[in-house]
N, C-alpha and C positions, 0 to 999 in steps of 0.2 A: 271269299270272294272271292269273285271272278279277276281276272288280272288284264287289261289292255294294254295295247304298246302304241304311242306317241310316238313317232322319227324326233318330230322338235315344239320340244316343250317348253323351249324359254321363250317364243314367243309369247308376246301380250294379247292374242288373242287364236286363243288352243282348240286346237278340232280335233276329230279323230279323224280318221281313214274312211271311207266311201263303204270299201271292204270292215273295216271295224265298227263303224256307226250298224251297220247292218248289222250284223249282230249280238250292239246292246240292243240295239229298240223292236228288233224284227225276234232277235231269239231268246233275251234275256226279260224284254217288256220293261225296261230302262226307262223311266220316267224323267222328264223335266224335276230340280230336286232328289235327285236321286244322289248315292252317295256311293265312286266307283273307282276302283286304283288303279292303276298305268305309271308305266313305263316306258322309257325313253332307250331299255337297254342298255344302260354307259354307265350299271349297279345302282342306283337307284329307281326307289319304290315312293311312287307319292299316295295321298289320299285325294283326291279331289268330288267339287259337283258337279251335274250336269248343267251346267247352265240357262240353258235354252236346244232345242233344236229344230233346226231349219234346213228346209231342202232334205232332209235323210238325212244331216249330217249330224252331230254329236258337236255339242257345244260348251268349254270345261271352264270353270275357274276355282279360288281358292286353292289352290296348290300346298297341303300339309306332303311333310316326307313323314314317311311314314317305317321306312328302312335304306342306310346303305350299307352296301355290302363292300369291306374294305380287303378284301382278297390283296396278297402283297406280291404272289403269287405268279404269275403269267405261261398261262398255257398255249401253245403251239401245237396240234401236232399233221403232220405232211403225213396224210399215206393215196399211196398210190387205190382210185377205185373200184373192187371188184367187177370183176365182168355183170354182176347182176345188178341190174339200178338199184331192185329194192331190199338190197343187201346197204346197197351205198346208204341210200336212205335215210333205211336204218340205223347205221353208226349216228349219223347226223342227228338225230333226235336224238338219244341214247347221252354223245359228248354234251348235249344241251344240256341234259339232266344232271348231268353228274357235277360241270364246266367248264368249257374251254373257255379260250377267247379269237384263237387263230384256224382258225384252216386249210390248210392249201392243197388239195389234188394234187399230187403227181404225177408227169410223164415220166415210166422209165421202163426203160431197153423189157422185157418184159407186161408190161400193163395190156389189158387185155381189153380195159375200157380207156380210149381217148377225149372223152368231150361228156362233157359234165353240163344238166339244165342247171343254169345260177341260177333263173330267175324263180324253179320251183323249187332251188332247194331251200331258199330265201324265205318264202315261205313256210315249208319243215320246218326250218330252225326258229320261224317267230313263235310256231303256235306249239314249238315244242318247251321254250321260256315259257310263253305263256302258261299254260300246262303244266308246268312244275314248280310253278311263281319263283321259276328266277329274274335274276333282274339285270343280264348280261346274256345281250343279243351277240354269238360270236358271226366276227368277221371269216367271211368267204372269200374267198383266191382264186380269183381265174387258174386255170389247171396250168403249173410248171412245168417243163424239164427241169429233170432232174441235173442236167450238170450249172441251168441257172440257177435252180433254187439252192446249193449248195457256193452262187458268187454271191449269196443276200444272205446266209445262214450265219449267225453272230455263237455269244456262248453260248457255250450249258446247254448241249444239242445233244443229238445221240439218233442212232438207227437199232432197229431194234433188227432182227433177221437168224436164219437157220441155220445156216453156215456153220460147219467145223467150225471158227476162229473162232482165235480170243474174246474172249466177253465175258463183261462181270456186270451181273447182277442187281437190274438198274433198284429193286430196294434197297440193297446195301450203301447203292450211290445217294439216292434222293434220304437215307440215315445222315447225309454228312451234310445235306447240301443247305445250303441258306434263300430263309422264308422268301426274302425283299430281289429275288435271282429271277427271271424270265427263261424257259425252259422248252425245249424243244423235240420233240420225238419225229424221225421220223417210222415208216411203218414202209413197206415193201408190198410190191401186187402179190400176185396170189400165184404165183410163181417164183417168187422174192428175188430179192438186188441180186443185182450179177454178182460174182469175187470181184468183178473191175470194178461195180457201184462203192461197195463195202470198200476197198484197199484206196479210187477214192477216198473217198468220206472220212478216213481216217486222217491222208494224209493232212487234213487241215485240220487237222482237233478230234475231229467228232470219234465219240467212244461210244463199241462200241456192243450190245446191250441184252441181257435177256431176259425175258420179263416172267419165267418161271420154268418149271421141265415140258411139261406139254407142250404140243404145235398145233398154232392159236392159227384159223381164221382171219383173213385181213380186217372187218371190221371189228369180232373182238380184242385183237391186241389191240386199235387203236380205245377203245374203249376200259380196254387192262391196265392200259398206261398212263391215262389222263386220270381215272379210280386213284390209281395207285398215288398218285403223285399229288390227291385234293386230301387223301388221305391223308396222306406222311405230312406236308409240310401242307 
């Protein structure tokens, strides 16, 4: 059964957005009294009934909980977007399918892409969430300069890079990690983080990690790190 997204499910009168309503009644040919599934992107999927269709807007009633995702580990991927927009959008789609909570585009010394279309990115995240029957809509932040991001970063934060500096295998770290912790992984641009950025990070207690023996593209590293966390924790 198809999954729909509705941002406000706490209101007494629940209605799908114009875009979701159009897909529901024009593409899927849903009608009054049909049963559909809906999520607000916060971890719960509901079964609900179409109570009416007014001005091409779908009204819902009788929400019943079908599924609640109880994921204790919150995953934050901070990544310098690749120069190729399509590759970044592919990353957004795949980490949403795998399972991620927060995405922050990083602006680093070697970054070639400085701007992100947040509206388009949000649409990609919503589409990927629905397509994969996921109940978590990732939060995507505004592009953030590297130094500013370091000021806000918390514990259990890691920086993945390709420099010949001391690094710990990420799988080894995760095997010893508690499942109720928030984890942040920083992924650098196509030219990698600079040594200065890595040293700056390590001074703030951020541990350098390796994701394997092979050199990975930026977007691949982001997906791999996200998948490791979900698989091991």
